[in-house]
N, C-alpha and C positions, 0 to 999 in steps of 0.2 A: 490213624487214618484221618486226614483233614477233609472235610466235606464242604462244598460251596454250593448254595441253593439260591433261589431268587431268579434274577434274570440271566443266570447261567447256572448250569448243573454239572458238577465234576467232583472228582476226588483225587487226592494225592497222598502218598505215604510220607510221613514226617521223617526225614533222614538227618541225623546229627543235629536235631533241634531246629530244623528249617524246612519249609515247604515252598513250592512254587507252582502257580498255575499259569499255563501259557495258552495262546489261542483264543482268548476272550475278546471277540470282535463285535463291533456294532457299526452298521452303516448308516444309521439314522441318528441325527442329533437328538439328545433327550437325557433324562436322569434315569440311571440304572442302579438298582438296589441289589446288594449281595449280602448273604448270611453265611457265616463261617462257624462251624463247630468241628471238634475232634473227637474221635472214638478210640479209646485205648484197647489194649489186647483183651481186656476182661469185658469189653463191650460197654464200658461207662462212657456217657456222652457228656460233653462239656456244655456250659452255657453258650449263648450265641453272641458272636461279634458281628455287628452290622456296619457296612460302609456303603457309601453312595459314590457313584462315578457319574460326572456330568460330562457328556460328550458334546462339544459346542465348536463347530467349524465355521461358524458365521463370522464375517468380517465387519467390524464396527463401521458406521457411517463416517465419511470423511468430515472432520470438523469444518464449520463455516467461519468466515471472518466477517464480522458485522460493523466494525468501526472504520473500514475504508474498503472501496470497491475497485479503485484504480490499480492497475498492474502494468508497468512498475509504479510503486508508491514512493513519492518524494517527501522527505522532511529536511528541515534545516537544524534539527536538534536530535540528540541521542540520550536516553534510550528510545526505541520504538515500542509503543504499546499496541499489542495485538489482542482484540477482544473477539469473542464468537460463541457459537453454540456447540455443545458436545453431549456425550452421554454421562450422566451422573455416575461417579465412581470410577470412570476410566482415567487414565493418565494421559494428559495432553502434552505433547512434546513439540518444540520448534528445534529444527536441526539445519545444519549447513554442511553440505558435502557428506551427509551421512553421520556427522558428529553432532551429539546433542548440545544445544546451546542453553536451553532452560526447559523446565517441565514443571507441571503441577497437576493436582487431582481436579477433575471436572466437579464443580460445586453442585449442591443440591438443586439449584435453579437451572441446572443444565447449561451453564455458562462457564467460560474460563477467561482470564486475563493474564497475559504474560508480557514481560518486558525483555527486549533483546537490546543490549548495549554494545555500541562500537566507538572506539576512540579515534578513528581515522575516516575521513570522507572517502566514500567509494560505493560501488555497486555490489550488493549482497544478494545471492540467490538462496532463499530459505524455503523450508517445508514445514508445514504443521500437520500432525497426525495424532490419533489417539489409540491407546492400547487397553484392551480388556484385561483386567487384573486376574481373572480366573483362567480364561482360556490362553492368555497372553497373545491373542491375535491382534494385530494392528491394522488400522484402516489404510486406505490409500492416502497418499500425500496430497495436501493442497499446496501447490507450489506458487510462490510469489517472489517478486524482486523488490528489494528495498534500495532506493538510492538516498544515501545520506550526503547531503550537500550543504554546508554552512557558509559558503563562500559567495558573497554578493556579485552579481554581474557588473561590468563597467556600465557607465552611463551610455545611452544611445548616442550615436553620432548624428549630426545634422548636415546633410549634403545639399539640400535645397530648402530655403534660399541659402546662398553662399555667405551672405552678410545680413545685417538688419535692414530689410528693404523698406523703401518709401514708395508706395504705389497709389495710384488713383482707383485701381480695381478693388472691388469689395471682397475678392476671393484670394486666398493665399494657400499654396500647397507647402506643407512641411514634410519632408521625407529624409530618410537616412537609413543607416544600418543598425542592427539589433541582434540579440541572441535568439536564434530559432527556437520557437515554441514559448519563449518568454511573452508576457503581456506588456505591451508598451502603453504607457499612460500619458495622456496629454492633459495638463491642468493649467490653471490660471484664468485667462479670459475666455477660455473655452474648455470643455471637459469631454474627452473622448478616450476610448481604449480599443486596442485591437491585438490579435495574436500575431507575433512576429513570424512571418513565412518566408523561408528561404534566405533568412538573414536580413530582410528589409521590411520597412514599414512606410506608410504614406497616410497623412492626415490632410483633409481640406477643411480650412476654417474660413468663415465668411463673417463680415461685419458691415452693417448698413450705415454706421455713423463715422464720420472722420474722427481719428483720435490715434493715441498710442496704445498698442495692445501688447501685453506680455504673456508668454507661455513658458512652461517648464515641461520637460520630458524625463520620465523615468522608465525603467523596466523591471518587472518582477518575474523571476524565473519560476520553474515548476516546484521548487522547494520553498517558495515564499520569500526568498531573498530579494531585497529591493536595492536597485542601484543608486548612486548619486544622481543628481538632476543636471540636465543640460538646458540652458536658457535660450530663448528666441524672442526677439522684439520685432514688432511690425508697426510701421507708421502708415496709416491710411489717410490720404490727403487728396481729395477730389475737388477741392475748391478751384474756381477759375481764377487766373491771374488777371490783374488790371492791365488795361492796355498800356503800352509804352507811351510816354510823352515826347514831344519834339521841342526841345529848347532853341535850337538853332537850325534853320532860321526861324524867327518868330512868326513870320507869315510866309505864305507861299510866294516865292520870288518869281519875278518876271524879268526876262532878258530881252 
């Protein structure tokens, strides 16, 4: 007769060298200790075998991402490094469409660092989660999108002015088309930048002194790729012209 005591009490007959206890249930998470002995037909009792059952239905916390907060996250290089906080001893996994891409144990400092490599530019929907090695319970996913883009945008176009202008005005508008959400940078004799909205940009530059002014325009996309430059020159000339002279007739004629 096999006897179980401790956090459950029951007995079973050993049949063909094997025993089984069923119906041992617990509704509260915790550690439960059980003692097993067997008593033969002559009432001799064996030594005790002890084992512990840990019931743990808790779900681990979702890992955090600490090295970037933007979602989608843009880079112009691969692999992507993902750092964050986790539960020491848990396994942290990054997956795509349910398939594991990479995983590692959460370190003693409750942090992880994982690299995800892709060989082709594209948009990738990824998830990071952690799994308790004892209960095998997994946390909820922290979903994020990685946009891998290593292609530089084209240079911004300049539609205004249509040529290198010569003006007497001290203000010039430089405008044109660009890649939406890229940062358009004006450099040279003035420095400004703005986010391209709706595929367009517009800068207003002013100069108080007559002269020749040169500007260059580039744009930098969300993945930090920078375009080639477009050039614009402006000649500001507000000087008054000399009066025309009259050579003929030499004097005012009378008739």
